[in-house]
C-alpha positions as a Markdown table, in Angstrom:
| # | Residue | x | y | z |
|---|---|---|---|---|
| 1 | Met | 14.1 | -12.4 | -3.7 |
| 2 | Gln | 15.9 | -12.8 | -0.3 |
| 3 | Gln | 19.1 | -11.0 | 0.3 |
| 4 | Val | 22.1 | -13.0 | 1.5 |
| 5 | Glu | 24.9 | -11.3 | 3.5 |
| 6 | Gln | 28.3 | -12.9 | 3.9 |
| 7 | Val | 31.5 | -11.8 | 5.7 |
| 8 | Val | 34.8 | -13.7 | 5.2 |
| 9 | Glu | 38.1 | -12.8 | 6.9 |
| 10 | Val | 41.3 | -14.6 | 6.0 |
| 11 | Ala | 45.0 | -14.4 | 6.9 |
| 12 | Asp | 46.4 | -16.8 | 4.3 |
| 13 | Leu | 47.1 | -16.3 | 0.7 |
| 14 | Glu | 45.6 | -19.6 | -0.5 |
| 15 | Ala | 42.4 | -18.9 | 1.5 |
| 16 | Ala | 42.2 | -15.4 | -0.1 |
| 17 | His | 42.6 | -17.0 | -3.5 |
| 18 | Glu | 39.7 | -19.4 | -2.7 |
| 19 | Val | 37.4 | -16.6 | -1.6 |
| 20 | Leu | 38.0 | -14.6 | -4.8 |
| 21 | Asn | 37.7 | -17.8 | -6.9 |
| 22 | Ala | 34.3 | -18.5 | -5.3 |
| 23 | Ala | 33.0 | -14.9 | -5.9 |
| 24 | Tyr | 34.3 | -14.2 | -9.4 |
| 25 | Gly | 35.0 | -17.5 | -11.2 |
| 26 | Gln | 37.9 | -19.7 | -12.0 |
| 27 | Met | 41.3 | -18.1 | -11.4 |
| 28 | Arg | 44.9 | -19.1 | -10.9 |
| 29 | Leu | 47.2 | -17.5 | -8.3 |
| 30 | Asn | 50.3 | -16.1 | -10.0 |
| 31 | Ala | 52.0 | -14.3 | -7.1 |
| 32 | Gly | 51.2 | -12.9 | -3.7 |
| 33 | Ser | 52.6 | -11.3 | -0.5 |
| 34 | Glu | 53.5 | -13.1 | 2.6 |
| 35 | His | 51.4 | -12.7 | 5.8 |
| 36 | Pro | 48.3 | -11.2 | 4.1 |
| 37 | His | 45.1 | -10.1 | 5.7 |
| 38 | Met | 41.9 | -9.7 | 3.7 |
| 39 | Arg | 38.3 | -9.1 | 4.6 |
| 40 | Met | 35.5 | -9.5 | 2.1 |
| 41 | Ser | 31.8 | -8.6 | 2.8 |
| 42 | Ser | 29.1 | -9.5 | 0.3 |
| 43 | Arg | 25.5 | -8.8 | -0.3 |
| 44 | Ile | 23.8 | -11.0 | -2.8 |
| 45 | Gln | 20.4 | -10.1 | -4.2 |
| 46 | Gly | 19.4 | -12.8 | -6.6 |
| 47 | Ala | 22.0 | -12.9 | -9.3 |
| 48 | Ile | 23.5 | -9.5 | -8.4 |
| 49 | Arg | 26.5 | -9.3 | -6.0 |
| 50 | Phe | 27.8 | -6.3 | -4.1 |
| 51 | Asp | 31.3 | -7.1 | -2.7 |
| 52 | Glu | 33.6 | -5.0 | -0.5 |
| 53 | Leu | 37.2 | -6.1 | -0.2 |
| 54 | His | 39.9 | -4.5 | 1.9 |
| 55 | Gly | 43.0 | -5.5 | 3.8 |
| 56 | His | 46.8 | -5.7 | 3.8 |
| 57 | Ile | 47.3 | -8.0 | 0.8 |
| 58 | Ser | 49.1 | -8.0 | -2.6 |
| 59 | Leu | 48.3 | -10.7 | -5.2 |
| 60 | Glu | 48.1 | -11.3 | -8.9 |
| 61 | Val | 45.7 | -13.8 | -10.6 |
| 62 | Ser | 44.9 | -15.0 | -14.1 |
| 63 | Val | 41.1 | -15.2 | -14.5 |
| 64 | Asp | 39.1 | -17.2 | -17.0 |
| 65 | Pro | 36.2 | -15.3 | -18.7 |
| 66 | Met | 33.7 | -14.4 | -15.9 |
| 67 | Arg | 30.6 | -14.3 | -18.2 |
| 68 | Asn | 29.4 | -11.4 | -16.0 |
| 69 | Tyr | 30.1 | -7.7 | -16.0 |
| 70 | Val | 32.0 | -6.7 | -12.9 |
| 71 | Phe | 32.1 | -3.0 | -12.2 |
| 72 | Gly | 34.2 | -1.5 | -9.4 |
| 73 | His | 35.0 | 1.5 | -7.3 |
| 74 | Ser | 38.5 | 1.9 | -5.8 |
| 75 | Gly | 38.6 | 3.5 | -2.4 |
| 76 | Ala | 42.3 | 2.9 | -1.6 |
| 77 | Gly | 45.3 | 1.1 | -2.9 |
| 78 | Val | 46.0 | 0.0 | -6.5 |
| 79 | Val | 43.8 | -2.1 | -8.7 |
| 80 | Tyr | 45.2 | -3.5 | -12.0 |
| 81 | Tyr | 43.5 | -5.3 | -14.9 |
| 82 | Ser | 45.0 | -6.5 | -18.2 |
| 83 | Ser | 43.0 | -7.9 | -21.1 |
| 84 | Gly | 43.2 | -7.7 | -24.9 |
| 85 | Gly | 46.7 | -6.3 | -24.8 |
| 86 | Glu | 45.6 | -3.3 | -22.7 |
| 87 | Asp | 46.9 | -2.5 | -19.2 |
| 88 | Arg | 44.5 | -0.5 | -16.9 |
| 89 | Phe | 45.5 | 0.9 | -13.5 |
| 90 | Trp | 42.7 | 2.2 | -11.3 |
| 91 | Leu | 43.5 | 4.6 | -8.5 |
| 92 | Pro | 41.5 | 5.7 | -5.4 |
| 93 | Gly | 38.2 | 7.4 | -6.3 |
| 94 | Glu | 37.9 | 5.9 | -9.8 |
| 95 | Val | 35.1 | 3.7 | -11.0 |
| 96 | Phe | 35.5 | 1.2 | -13.8 |
| 97 | Leu | 34.5 | -2.0 | -15.7 |
| 98 | Ser | 37.0 | -4.7 | -15.0 |
| 99 | Ala | 37.1 | -6.7 | -18.2 |
| 100 | Pro | 34.9 | -7.9 | -21.0 |
| 101 | Pro | 32.8 | -10.9 | -19.8 |
| 102 | Glu | 34.0 | -13.1 | -22.6 |
| 103 | Ser | 37.7 | -12.4 | -22.2 |
| 104 | Pro | 40.3 | -13.9 | -19.9 |
| 105 | Phe | 42.4 | -11.3 | -18.0 |
| 106 | Ile | 45.0 | -10.7 | -15.4 |
| 107 | Gly | 44.0 | -8.9 | -12.2 |
| 108 | Ala | 46.1 | -7.6 | -9.4 |
| 109 | Ile | 45.5 | -5.7 | -6.1 |
| 110 | Ala | 47.7 | -4.0 | -3.6 |
| 111 | Asp | 46.4 | -3.0 | -0.2 |
| 112 | Pro | 42.9 | -2.3 | -1.7 |
| 113 | Arg | 39.7 | -1.0 | -0.5 |
| 114 | Leu | 37.7 | -2.2 | -3.4 |
| 115 | Ser | 33.9 | -2.3 | -4.0 |
| 116 | Thr | 32.5 | -4.3 | -6.9 |
| 117 | Val | 29.0 | -4.8 | -8.4 |
| 118 | Thr | 28.5 | -8.0 | -10.5 |
| 119 | Leu | 25.7 | -7.8 | -13.2 |
| 120 | Pro | 25.0 | -10.9 | -15.2 |
| 121 | Gln | 24.0 | -10.4 | -18.9 |
| 122 | Phe | 20.5 | -11.8 | -18.4 |
| 123 | Val | 19.8 | -9.2 | -15.7 |
| 124 | Ile | 20.9 | -6.4 | -18.1 |
| 125 | Asp | 18.8 | -8.0 | -20.9 |
| 126 | Glu | 15.7 | -7.7 | -18.8 |
| 127 | Val | 16.1 | -3.9 | -19.1 |
| 128 | Val | 17.6 | -3.7 | -22.6 |
| 129 | Asp | 17.9 | -6.9 | -24.6 |
| 130 | Gly | 21.2 | -7.7 | -26.1 |
| 131 | Val | 23.2 | -4.6 | -25.0 |
| 132 | Arg | 26.9 | -4.9 | -24.6 |
| 133 | Phe | 29.3 | -2.6 | -22.7 |
| 134 | Asp | 32.2 | -1.5 | -24.9 |
| 135 | Gly | 34.3 | 0.8 | -22.7 |
| 136 | Phe | 36.0 | 0.5 | -19.3 |
| 137 | Arg | 35.8 | 4.1 | -18.1 |
| 138 | Pro | 32.6 | 6.1 | -17.4 |
| 139 | Val | 31.5 | 8.6 | -20.0 |
| 140 | Ser | 32.2 | 11.5 | -17.6 |
| 141 | Pro | 33.3 | 12.2 | -14.0 |
| 142 | Glu | 29.7 | 13.3 | -13.2 |
| 143 | Ser | 28.3 | 10.0 | -14.5 |
| 144 | Ala | 30.8 | 8.1 | -12.5 |
| 145 | Ala | 29.8 | 10.0 | -9.3 |
| 146 | Val | 26.1 | 9.4 | -9.9 |
| 147 | Trp | 26.7 | 5.7 | -10.7 |
| 148 | Trp | 28.6 | 5.1 | -7.5 |
| 149 | Ser | 26.2 | 7.1 | -5.2 |
| 150 | Thr | 23.3 | 5.1 | -6.7 |
| 151 | Cys | 25.1 | 1.8 | -6.0 |
| 152 | Val | 25.8 | 2.8 | -2.4 |
| 153 | His | 22.2 | 3.9 | -1.9 |
| 154 | Leu | 20.7 | 0.7 | -3.3 |
| 155 | Arg | 23.2 | -1.6 | -1.6 |
| 156 | Asp | 23.0 | 0.0 | 1.9 |
| 157 | Glu | 19.5 | 1.4 | 2.1 |
| 158 | Val | 16.9 | 0.3 | -0.4 |
| 159 | Leu | 17.6 | -3.4 | -1.0 |
| 160 | Pro | 18.2 | -4.3 | 2.7 |
| 161 | Gln | 15.0 | -2.4 | 3.8 |
| 162 | Phe | 12.7 | -3.7 | 1.1 |
| 163 | Glu | 14.1 | -7.2 | 0.5 |
| 164 | Asp | 10.6 | -8.6 | 1.0 |
| 165 | Asn | 8.9 | -6.2 | -1.4 |
| 166 | Ala | 9.3 | -7.7 | -4.9 |
| 167 | Leu | 8.2 | -4.6 | -6.8 |
| 168 | Val | 10.6 | -2.2 | -5.0 |
| 169 | Thr | 13.4 | -4.7 | -5.3 |
| 170 | Ala | 12.8 | -5.1 | -9.0 |
| 171 | Asn | 12.6 | -1.3 | -9.5 |
| 172 | Ala | 15.9 | -0.9 | -7.6 |
| 173 | Ile | 17.7 | -3.5 | -9.8 |
| 174 | Arg | 16.4 | -1.8 | -12.9 |
| 175 | Leu | 17.6 | 1.6 | -11.5 |
| 176 | Leu | 21.0 | 0.0 | -11.0 |
| 177 | Val | 21.1 | -1.3 | -14.6 |
| 178 | Thr | 19.8 | 1.9 | -16.2 |
| 179 | Thr | 22.2 | 4.0 | -14.2 |
| 180 | Thr | 25.1 | 1.7 | -15.3 |
| 181 | Leu | 23.9 | 2.0 | -18.9 |
| 182 | Ala | 23.9 | 5.8 | -18.6 |
| 183 | Ala | 27.4 | 5.9 | -17.0 |
| 184 | Phe | 29.4 | 3.5 | -19.1 |
| 185 | Pro | 29.8 | 3.3 | -22.9 |
| 186 | Asn | 27.6 | 0.6 | -24.5 |
| 187 | Thr | 25.8 | -0.4 | -27.6 |
| 188 | Thr | 22.5 | 1.3 | -26.7 |
| 189 | His | 24.1 | 4.5 | -27.8 |
| 190 | Thr | 23.8 | 3.4 | -31.5 |
| 191 | Ala | 20.9 | 4.4 | -33.7 |
| 192 | Pro | 17.8 | 2.2 | -34.1 |
| 193 | Thr | 17.8 | -0.2 | -37.1 |
| 194 | Ser | 15.4 | 0.0 | -40.0 |
| 195 | Ala | 13.6 | -3.0 | -38.6 |
| 196 | Asp | 13.2 | -1.2 | -35.3 |
| 197 | Ser | 11.7 | 1.8 | -37.0 |
| 198 | Arg | 9.4 | -0.3 | -39.1 |
| 199 | Asp | 8.1 | -2.2 | -36.0 |
| 200 | Ala | 7.5 | 1.0 | -34.0 |
| 201 | His | 3.9 | 1.4 | -35.2 |
| 202 | Pro | 0.7 | 2.1 | -33.3 |
| 203 | Arg | -0.4 | -1.6 | -33.2 |
| 204 | Ser | 2.8 | -2.4 | -31.2 |
| 205 | Leu | 2.2 | 0.5 | -28.9 |
| 206 | Arg | -1.4 | -0.6 | -28.2 |
| 207 | Arg | -0.3 | -4.1 | -27.3 |
| 208 | Ala | 2.4 | -2.6 | -25.0 |
| 209 | Val | 0.0 | -0.2 | -23.3 |
| 210 | Thr | -2.6 | -3.0 | -22.8 |
| 211 | Phe | 0.0 | -5.3 | -21.2 |
| 212 | Ile | 1.3 | -2.5 | -18.9 |
| 213 | Glu | -2.2 | -1.6 | -17.7 |
| 214 | Asp | -3.1 | -5.2 | -17.1 |
| 215 | Asn | 0.1 | -6.0 | -15.2 |
| 216 | Ala | 1.1 | -2.8 | -13.5 |
| 217 | Glu | 1.0 | -4.5 | -10.0 |
| 218 | Lys | 3.6 | -7.1 | -11.2 |
| 219 | Asp | 7.3 | -7.0 | -11.6 |
| 220 | Ile | 7.6 | -6.3 | -15.3 |
| 221 | Ser | 10.5 | -5.0 | -17.3 |
| 222 | Ala | 11.0 | -3.3 | -20.7 |
| 223 | Ala | 11.9 | -6.8 | -22.0 |
| 224 | Asp | 8.6 | -8.2 | -20.8 |
| 225 | Ile | 6.7 | -5.3 | -22.4 |
| 226 | Ala | 8.5 | -5.8 | -25.7 |
| 227 | Arg | 7.8 | -9.5 | -25.7 |
| 228 | Ala | 4.1 | -8.8 | -25.2 |
| 229 | Ala | 4.1 | -6.2 | -28.0 |
| 230 | Arg | 6.1 | -8.7 | -30.2 |
| 231 | Val | 8.9 | -6.2 | -31.0 |
| 232 | Ser | 12.4 | -5.6 | -29.9 |
| 233 | Val | 13.1 | -3.4 | -26.9 |
| 234 | Arg | 14.6 | -0.8 | -29.2 |
| 235 | Ala | 11.5 | -0.7 | -31.4 |
| 236 | Leu | 9.3 | -0.5 | -28.2 |
| 237 | Gln | 11.3 | 2.5 | -27.0 |
| 238 | Leu | 11.0 | 4.1 | -30.4 |
| 239 | Ala | 7.3 | 3.5 | -30.5 |
| 240 | Phe | 6.7 | 5.2 | -27.1 |
| 241 | Arg | 8.9 | 8.2 | -28.1 |
| 242 | Arg | 7.3 | 8.6 | -31.5 |
| 243 | His | 3.7 | 8.3 | -30.5 |
| 244 | Leu | 3.6 | 9.3 | -26.8 |
| 245 | Ala | 6.8 | 11.3 | -26.3 |
| 246 | Thr | 7.8 | 9.1 | -23.3 |
| 247 | Thr | 9.5 | 5.8 | -22.5 |
| 248 | Pro | 7.9 | 2.5 | -21.7 |
| 249 | Met | 9.1 | 2.5 | -18.1 |
| 250 | Thr | 8.0 | 6.2 | -17.6 |
| 251 | Tyr | 4.5 | 5.2 | -18.8 |
| 252 | Leu | 4.5 | 2.2 | -16.4 |
| 253 | Arg | 5.4 | 4.5 | -13.5 |
| 254 | Gly | 2.5 | 6.8 | -14.5 |
| 255 | Val | 0.1 | 3.9 | -14.5 |
| 256 | Arg | 1.4 | 2.8 | -11.1 |
| 257 | Leu | 1.0 | 6.4 | -9.8 |
| 258 | Ser | -2.6 | 6.4 | -11.0 |
| 259 | Cys | -3.2 | 3.1 | -9.1 |
| 260 | Ala | -1.6 | 4.6 | -6.0 |
| 261 | His | -4.0 | 7.6 | -6.4 |
| 262 | Glu | -7.0 | 5.2 | -6.4 |
| 263 | Asp | -5.6 | 3.4 | -3.3 |
| 264 | Leu | -5.2 | 6.8 | -1.5 |
| 265 | Lys | -8.7 | 7.8 | -2.4 |
| 266 | Ala | -10.0 | 4.4 | -1.1 |
| 267 | Gly | -7.9 | 4.6 | 2.1 |
| 268 | Asn | -6.1 | 1.3 | 1.3 |
| 269 | Gly | -3.2 | 1.8 | 3.7 |
| 270 | Ser | -0.9 | 4.6 | 4.8 |
| 271 | Val | 1.1 | 6.7 | 2.4 |
| 272 | Thr | 4.2 | 4.7 | 3.1 |
| 273 | Val | 2.5 | 1.4 | 2.6 |
| 274 | Ile | 0.8 | 2.5 | -0.7 |
| 275 | Ala | 4.1 | 4.0 | -2.0 |
| 276 | Ala | 5.9 | 0.7 | -1.4 |
| 277 | Arg | 3.0 | -1.3 | -2.9 |
| 278 | Trp | 3.5 | 0.6 | -6.2 |
| 279 | Gly | 7.3 | 0.4 | -6.3 |
| 280 | Tyr | 8.4 | 3.5 | -4.4 |
| 281 | Ala | 11.2 | 2.8 | -1.9 |
| 282 | Arg | 11.3 | 6.4 | -0.7 |
| 283 | Pro | 8.0 | 8.0 | 0.3 |
| 284 | Ser | 9.6 | 11.5 | -0.3 |
| 285 | Val | 10.1 | 10.5 | -4.0 |
| 286 | Phe | 6.5 | 9.2 | -4.2 |
| 287 | Ala | 5.2 | 12.4 | -2.7 |
| 288 | Ala | 7.2 | 14.6 | -5.2 |
| 289 | His | 5.9 | 12.5 | -8.2 |
| 290 | Tyr | 2.4 | 12.5 | -6.8 |
| 291 | Arg | 2.3 | 16.3 | -6.2 |
| 292 | Ala | 3.6 | 16.9 | -9.7 |
| 293 | Ala | 0.8 | 14.7 | -11.2 |
| 294 | Tyr | -2.1 | 15.7 | -9.0 |
| 295 | Gly | -1.3 | 19.1 | -7.5 |
| 296 | Val | -1.7 | 17.9 | -3.8 |
| 297 | Ser | 0.3 | 15.7 | -1.5 |
| 298 | Pro | -0.6 | 12.0 | -1.0 |
| 299 | Ser | -1.5 | 12.7 | 2.6 |
| 300 | Gln | -4.0 | 15.3 | 1.5 |
| 301 | Thr | -5.7 | 12.9 | -0.8 |
| 302 | Leu | -5.8 | 10.3 | 2.0 |
| 303 | Arg | -7.3 | 12.7 | 4.5 |
| 304 | Ser | -10.0 | 13.9 | 2.1 |
| 305 | Arg | -11.6 | 10.5 | 1.4 |
């Protein structure tokens, strides 16, 4: 999944409108300042966009439903959205969800330094099928801070450095989605249904575990595991909690850590290479997980073969 980087700089209101239209969907320019200047830099990783927009510009647009979730961080200036009869002003330092993906809205910016993260529904469904975000503000200031620092780390460090490593890239995207789910109100906070509870039986768990152990080297998600177990993602999560006191993705990480352990014992590469092979972008994180599981450092295992 190759990363694409783009930088566009414009000094014309119509050109700025075209840039925003191309990034976020069909929109109509309602009003704008004379003699604007806007710079927009973008990193596109598959279907996910990281955009940074800043400049001396003021404009208002009417936007058709974007069909994607667009989350943002305001670094300077004023950002305004209006949808469903609600006006929302976002000030410097705040993070937010712009508007429901199925709703038209009005958006406005004034001398912004705005960063956005665009997540399509299907990318979210790969982690938790059918989830919907139902709030525009993070659940707490602490969650907002963690969400934004995670976005910056993935955007600026992990994804550029490991764009050719499919497993690390997939894990990074899932981390982005799961951190967003933890930070913003959504439907995963509701209780499992009676059908989910009924399906969370040992047979489902065995099918899931077999699939994980047979495919640990591949880019697999909770949705993939649930399909293999023939249950919903919610039922899958309930089965792992009920019978193993863990989650499907934590179990998957444990299997991958075990595979990395075997690679270290066999000398199949350096610690850094083996860590990346099994989905760890940061060797320090791999080393901490490995030491917690095996009581020694990865380098000690590698040297003792």
